N, C-alpha and C positions, 0 to 999 in steps of 0.2 A: 884835571881831575882824574884820579886813578880809576881804572875800569872796575865795574862792580864784580864782587866775588861770586863765584858760582858755588852753591852749597852742595853737600853730598847726601842730603836727605832723600827719602823715597819720593817726595813730591817733585824732585828734579830729575828722577830716573825715568827715561822714556820707556824702559822695559817693564815698569811696575804699573799696574792698572789701579786706578782709584775707585773702581766699581766695587760695590759691596759684594761679599761672598753669598751666593744663593743659599737660602735656608732650606729646611725640610718642611713638607706639608703643602696643602693646596695653595696655589699661587693666586693672590688677590691683587697683583699689580700688573701693569702692562709690560711684561718682559717676554723674552723669547724662550723662557724655561718651559719644558714639557713635563709637568709633574705626573705621577702615577694617578690614574683615574680611580674613582671610588669602586667601579665595577671590578677593576683589576685587583684592588686591595681585597675585595671580598673573596676573590679566587685564590689568594695566598694560602698555602698549607697551614692549617691551624687545628687545634682541638675543637674549636667552634666553627662549623661550616654552614649551619642552618638553624632554624628556630628550635628544633628539637634538641640539638646538641647545646644550644645556647642556654636553654632552660635547665638541662642536665648539669651543665657546668656551674650555673649560679646556685643550684641546690647543693652540689658537691662542696662548694666554697662557703656555703651557709650565708649567702648574700641576700637571698630572697626570703620573703615571709611564707611559711608553709601553708599550702592549700589556698593561697590568695591569688586572684587573677592579676595579670601583668598590666595593671592600669597605669596611667601616666604618673599618678602619685606614688605607686609602688616602684616604678622605674626610677623616679627621682630619688627615692630613698636608697635604692641600690647604688646609684652614682655616687652619692655622698659616702656610703660605706666602702666603696672601692678605694677611695682616697685614704682610708684607714687600714687597708689590708696589711701593709708593711711599711716600716720607716725607710726602707731602701728605695722606694719609688722616687724617681727624680722629681724635684720640685716643679719644673715646668709641666710635667705630666699631670700631677695632682692639681695644679693650678688650672690647667686646661679643662680637666674633668669638672672641677668646681664651677668654672665659667659656664660650661654647657648646662650644668645642673641648675644654676641660678636662672639662666635664660628659660629653661624648661619650666621652672617653677613659676616664672612670670606668665608663661602661656597657660599653665594650669589655672592660675588665678583668674586670668581673662576668661577662660572657658567657663569657670564656675560663676563668674559675674553675669555672663551672657545667659547661662542656663537659668540662673535665679531670676533674671529679668523677663525671660520669655515663658517661664513656667506658669504664672497666673493667667496670661492670655490663652495659652494652650488648654489649660483646664477649663476656662470659660467656653472656648470653642467646643471642647468635648462635651461639656454639660449641655450646651445649646443643641448639639447634634443629637444627643440622646433624647432630649426633650422633643425635638422635631420628629424623631423616629417614633416615639411613643404617641405623639399627636396623630401622625399618619396612620399608625396601627389602630388607634381608637376610632378615627374617622372611617377607616375601612370596615371595622366591625360594626359601626353604627349604620353605615350604608347597607351592609349585608343584612343586618337585622331588619331594617326598614323594607328592603326588597322582599324578604321572606314573609313579611306581614301582608303584602299585596298579593292577592290571588290572581296572578297572571295566567291566562289560558296557555295550554300546551300548543305547539305548532300544529296547525290543522284543526284545532278545536275552537270552540267559542266560549266566551266568559259566561254566557247565560244559555244553557242548553234548553231545548224545547220543553214546554210544560213547567218552566220555573215560575213560581208565583211572584206576584208583584211585590209582596212583602220581602221575599228573599232577594229579589233584584235590588230593592231599595236598601236593604241591610248591607249588601256587598258594596254598593256605590257609596253609602255613608262611611263604611269602614275604609274604603280606598281613599276618599277625600280626607278623612281624619288622619290617615297615615302620612299623607303628603302635605298636610297643612303646615305652614310656617308664617313668619311675620310678613312675608311678601305676598301671600295669597289672600284674596278677598274673603271676608267672613260670610258665614251662611252654610246651608246644606241643601239636601234634596227635599223638595216640597211634595212631589208626587211622581208616580211611575205608572205608565200604561203599556202593557205588552200587546202588540198587534198580532193578528192571525198569520201575517206573512213573515213573522220573525222579527219585525222591527220593534223598536222600543221608543216611546215618547217619555222624555224626562223633563220635569218642570222643577227648576231651581228657584231659590228664594229671591234672587236678584239677577238683573241683566249682566252686571259685571261678573258675577259668579259663573253665569252660563258661558260667557266668552272665555273666562279663565280656564274652564274645565273641558272645553270642547276638545282640546289637544289630548287631554288624558283619556277621554272616551275613544278617540281615534287609536291611541296606542294600545288600549286594552281590547279593542275589537279585533 
């Protein structure tokens, strides 16, 4: 059998590598290539070096909407319009810009859906918070009004000064009991009052349960 012939193609040339030629752009494969970092690209000399010059350039090229904030939707529109600036832009460049624009559009739609979903619960929480604040304010005003109606003595003074008549004492006590009365307090009122010469007061209430319930009140008022 004759020996096999050796071809002259590149696959048989030991000096020619079969490895693919490195491309341009960020490296997404496990190679030893050391691409230019994003930070270094930002530092390259250009007409656009910061946000202010970026906005000025877009205005000059009439790519942005006048007096409109640079929202995600606005930036998406600018990307699509960049692909139409001139027919001389290489196809890979316009295709890459369109790819980024469509991915950005997907994220914008996702944000809009999330915003629409959480808006009603947020409004409900806000309404509940406002209602709670109003309730607290109304309760505070009610307590202040009730406190103002009760004639508490000033520090160092007494609720019933000397020579106060029995009728005046009974009226003050009835007014105080009426102001603090609620569904949890026992029914009834003051039956009679007797002022003693030593400054003491004997109060007769209409029931024993009423007397026990208002002993604490008299201690606080004295």
